[in-house]
C-alpha positions in Angstrom: 53.8 114.2 18.3 51.8 113.8 15.3 54.0 112.4 13.2 56.1 115.8 12.3 58.5 113.6 10.2 55.6 113.5 7.4 55.8 117.5 7.2 58.6 117.4 5.0 60.7 115.3 2.3 63.9 113.4 3.4 67.1 111.7 2.9 68.5 109.3 4.9 72.1 108.6 5.3 73.7 105.3 6.9 77.3 103.3 7.3 79.7 103.1 9.5 82.2 106.1 8.7 81.5 108.9 6.1 77.8 109.4 6.8 78.4 112.8 8.7 80.6 114.4 5.8 78.1 112.6 3.3 75.3 114.2 4.6 76.9 117.2 4.8 77.6 117.6 1.5 73.7 116.7 0.4 72.6 119.3 2.9 74.9 121.9 1.4 73.6 121.1 -2.7 70.2 121.2 -1.6 70.5 124.4 0.1 72.5 126.1 -3.2 69.2 125.1 -4.9 67.4 127.3 -3.0 65.5 124.8 -0.6 65.1 125.3 3.1 67.1 122.0 4.3 66.9 120.6 7.6 70.2 118.8 8.8 70.2 116.2 11.8 73.3 114.6 12.6 75.0 113.3 15.7 76.9 113.0 18.0 77.5 116.5 18.8 81.0 118.4 19.8 80.6 121.2 21.9 76.5 122.3 21.8 73.9 119.7 21.7 72.3 122.4 19.7 74.9 121.4 16.7 72.6 118.5 16.0 69.6 119.8 14.7 70.2 122.5 12.0 68.0 124.4 9.7 69.9 125.9 6.5 73.0 126.1 8.9 71.2 127.7 12.1 71.1 125.0 14.9 68.2 124.9 16.7 67.5 127.3 19.6 68.4 126.3 23.1 64.9 127.5 24.3 63.3 125.4 21.8 65.1 122.3 22.6 63.8 123.2 26.3 60.6 123.5 25.3 60.0 120.1 23.3 62.1 118.4 26.0 59.2 119.8 28.5 56.4 118.9 26.2 58.0 115.4 25.4 58.8 114.5 29.2 55.7 112.9 30.6 55.2 110.2 27.3 59.4 110.2 27.6 59.4 108.8 30.7 55.9 106.5 30.7 57.8 105.1 27.3 61.4 104.8 29.1 62.7 106.3 25.6 65.9 106.5 25.0 68.2 109.7 24.8 68.3 109.5 21.1 64.6 108.5 20.6 63.9 111.7 22.6 66.7 113.7 20.2 65.0 112.4 16.9 61.9 113.2 18.3 62.8 116.7 19.1 64.6 117.0 15.6 61.5 116.2 13.7 59.1 118.2 15.4 61.7 121.3 15.2 62.2 120.8 11.3 58.4 120.6 11.1 58.1 123.6 13.1 60.6 125.7 11.3 59.0 125.2 7.8 61.9 122.7 6.2 61.5 121.8 3.2 63.6 118.6 3.1 65.7 117.0 5.5 68.9 115.0 5.4 68.7 112.9 8.2 71.9 110.7 9.3 71.6 107.5 11.1 72.3 107.3 15.0 73.6 103.7 14.7 73.0 100.7 12.8 69.9 101.5 10.6 67.2 98.7 11.2 66.3 99.7 14.4 67.6 103.0 14.8 64.5 105.5 15.9 65.4 107.9 12.7 64.2 104.6 10.4 60.7 105.9 10.8 61.2 108.3 7.8 60.0 107.5 4.5 62.8 108.8 2.7 62.7 109.9 -1.3 66.5 108.1 -1.5 68.5 106.4 1.2 72.0 105.6 1.1 75.1 103.9 3.0 78.6 104.6 2.9 81.4 101.9 3.9 80.9 99.1 6.1 83.4 98.4 8.8 83.5 97.1 12.9 81.7 99.6 14.6 79.6 99.5 18.0 80.3 95.9 18.4 78.7 95.7 21.5 75.2 96.4 19.7 75.6 95.6 16.1 78.1 91.8 17.0 81.6 91.3 15.2 80.4 90.2 12.2 80.8 92.5 9.2 78.1 91.0 7.4 75.7 91.1 10.2 76.5 94.9 10.6 76.0 95.4 6.8 72.5 93.7 6.9 71.3 96.1 9.7 72.6 98.9 8.2 70.7 98.1 4.6 67.8 98.1 7.1 67.3 101.6 6.2 66.4 100.6 2.4 62.4 101.2 1.5 60.7 99.8 -1.5 60.4 101.9 -4.6 63.0 104.4 -3.2 66.4 104.5 -4.7 69.2 102.5 -2.4 72.9 103.8 -2.9 76.4 102.9 -1.3 80.2 103.3 -2.0 81.0 99.9 -0.2 83.3 98.3 -2.2 83.0 94.4 -0.6 80.8 92.6 -3.2 79.8 90.0 -0.2 79.1 93.0 2.0 76.5 94.3 -0.9 75.0 91.1 -1.1 74.6 91.3 2.9 72.8 94.6 2.4 70.6 93.1 -0.4 69.7 90.0 1.8 69.0 92.6 4.8 66.6 94.8 3.2 65.6 92.1 0.1 66.4 95.5 -2.2 69.4 95.6 -4.0 72.1 98.3 -3.3 73.5 100.4 -6.2 77.0 100.6 -6.4 78.5 104.4 -6.7 81.7 105.0 -8.4 84.0 106.0 -5.5 85.3 108.4 -8.0 82.2 110.2 -9.1 83.0 113.4 -7.6 87.0 113.4 -8.3 86.5 116.2 -10.3 84.6 118.8 -8.4 86.4 121.2 -5.4 85.2 119.8 -2.2 84.8 121.8 1.1 85.9 118.8 3.4 89.4 118.1 3.3 91.0 114.7 2.6 91.0 112.1 0.1 88.9 110.0 1.8 86.2 113.0 1.2 85.8 111.9 -2.2 84.0 108.9 -2.1 81.5 110.6 0.4 80.8 113.2 -2.0 80.3 110.5 -4.5 77.8 109.0 -2.7 76.0 112.5 -1.9 76.7 113.4 -5.1 74.5 109.9 -6.4 71.8 110.7 -4.0 71.1 113.9 -5.1 70.8 113.1 -8.8 68.8 110.3 -8.0 66.2 112.6 -6.1 62.9 113.2 -8.2 61.7 117.0 -9.3 61.5 119.5 -7.7 64.2 118.5 -5.2 67.1 117.2 -8.0 69.6 119.8 -7.3 71.4 121.3 -11.1 74.5 121.1 -12.0 75.4 124.7 -10.4 73.8 123.4 -7.4 75.7 120.7 -7.1 79.2 122.1 -7.8 78.6 124.9 -5.6 77.1 123.0 -2.8 80.2 120.6 -2.9 82.4 123.3 -2.5 80.9 125.3 0.4 80.3 121.8 2.3 81.5 122.3 6.0 81.2 119.8 9.1 83.6 120.3 12.3 86.1 117.8 13.3 86.5 116.1 10.0 90.2 116.9 9.1 89.2 120.2 10.2 92.3 122.7 10.0 92.2 126.0 12.2 95.6 127.3 11.7 98.4 125.1 13.5 95.5 122.5 14.6 93.9 120.0 13.2 91.0 118.1 14.9 89.3 114.6 14.0 87.0 112.7 15.0 88.4 109.3 14.0 87.2 107.3 16.9 87.7 103.4 15.0 90.5 101.5 12.9 88.7 102.7 9.3 88.4 106.4 10.4 92.0 106.3 11.4 92.9 105.0 8.0 91.2 107.9 6.3 92.7 110.1 9.0 96.3 108.8 7.7 95.7 109.6 4.2 94.4 113.0 4.8 98.3 113.4 6.7 100.0 112.4 3.8 98.2 114.1 1.7 98.6 117.4 3.1 101.7 116.8 4.6 101.2 119.3 7.8 104.3 121.1 9.0 106.6 119.4 11.5 106.8 118.3 13.7 103.7 116.8 14.1 102.8 116.2 17.7 99.0 114.2 18.2 97.0 114.4 21.2 95.4 111.2 21.6 92.0 110.1 23.6 90.4 107.2 22.9 87.3 105.5 24.4 88.4 102.0 26.3 85.9 100.1 24.5 86.9 100.9 21.0 89.9 99.1 19.0 92.5 102.0 20.4 95.5 99.2 20.0 95.0 99.2 16.3 94.1 102.8 16.0 97.5 103.7 17.8 99.1 101.0 15.4 98.1 102.9 12.5 98.3 106.7 13.7 101.8 105.9 15.4 104.0 105.8 12.4 102.4 109.2 11.0 103.5 111.5 13.7 106.8 112.5 15.7 104.7 112.4 18.9 102.3 111.1 20.9 100.5 112.5 23.8 97.9 110.1 25.5 95.2 111.5 27.4 91.5 111.4 28.5 88.7 113.6 27.4 87.1 115.3 30.2 83.3 114.7 28.7 83.9 111.0 28.2 82.0 108.8 30.4 83.8 107.2 33.1 82.9 103.7 32.9 84.4 103.7 29.3 87.9 105.6 30.0 91.0 103.8 28.6 93.7 102.9 30.8 96.7 105.4 29.8 99.4 103.0 31.3 98.2 100.4 29.5 98.1 102.3 26.2 101.5 103.7 26.8 103.0 99.9 27.7 101.1 98.4 24.2 102.9 101.5 22.4 106.1 100.2 23.5 106.3 102.4 27.0 107.8 105.2 25.2 108.9 105.0 21.7 106.7 103.6 18.7 108.0 102.5 15.0 110.7 104.9 13.9 111.5 106.9 17.1 107.6 108.2 17.5 107.9 109.5 20.9 105.1 108.4 23.3 103.9 110.0 26.6 101.1 110.0 29.0 99.7 113.4 30.1 96.4 112.4 32.2 95.6 116.4 32.5 93.5 117.2 29.2 94.2 120.9 29.0 98.5 120.1 29.9 98.1 117.7 26.9 97.0 120.3 24.6 99.5 123.1 25.5 102.1 120.5 25.3 101.0 119.6 21.7 100.9 123.4 20.7 104.6 124.0 22.6 105.9 121.4 21.0 104.9 120.8 17.5 104.7 123.0 14.4 101.0 121.1 14.0 99.2 119.7 16.7 96.5 116.9 15.7 93.8 116.3 18.0 92.0 112.8 17.7 90.5 109.7 19.3 86.4 110.4 19.7 84.2 113.0 19.4 84.6 113.6 23.2 87.9 114.7 22.4 87.8 117.1 19.8 84.6 118.7 21.3 86.7 118.9 24.5 89.6 120.4 23.0 87.4 122.6 20.6 85.8 124.4 24.2 89.3 124.1 25.7 90.8 126.1 23.2 87.8 128.5 22.9 87.4 127.8 19.3 83.8 127.8 18.2 82.6 124.5 16.0 
């Protein structure tokens, strides 16, 4: 492709949860400063084009088709993965659309991620938690080392991870020391994303923005307006009586629970939950169950069949119909019917469990992300 990633400046964001929100905050601040900003995130909710945006405008479907046609021969010859192809398309599109600086979210891990070909001006890692254990292992220390693989010599490397041992592991993995960012650094700002957990994500974005060299560093006004203007769908995303949240691991559900407690949505609160079978769904349900009035367990239509969870097993694990303080638990295998029930039986309906779940719900309800 001619190394299109060298045609624009970049910043790199990794971590377990919160990297998408951190990227959105960064892109908004850079955009408020007047730069032409690329934003590469994953996965998408409804349309593939959501992954590749320039100043908030998704890549055109015709452009995706054209880049794919151009890449097809070499992609097949090299047995490139879906994410490797997507990353090549993103970088080519950013170069073609005249991006000045791009915010690049790591896809998985860091050290071996396709995005790690960039030479960023600053790199940051959010909190470390168990995720993608089939690729990254069940060892938090090992995961921390993998994520720290995006650090580059001579480039500011920042993190909001609070566990000193994991910060040391990150230094071990990258041979570079990560500078810890106070999680309340952005506490005084109005944030465009909801939930107490977003303060830590905004804090990392703020520290990364301040670490940028001129002419990229946003001024105080751009920082303030950018943090307030940041938007990303599916992150405690309130749309009328609906709340959509892509929490797909226990750490994500803990953040969702904190947001629910802070927002105190109108009761009864009915949750439609569809989790992939290879995720820690028992722990996720145990965390969420006491916070809602009713759980409706279902399957997301777009979720891979081979990764589907067993609904009856999940219901049995939840006490066969009751959980905690009388929270009702039921199974509704039809996804659209589960959404309809939640809206009919609750003053507020929460949809969560995976990106597939939220994306399918938005599509079913005809809500534009």
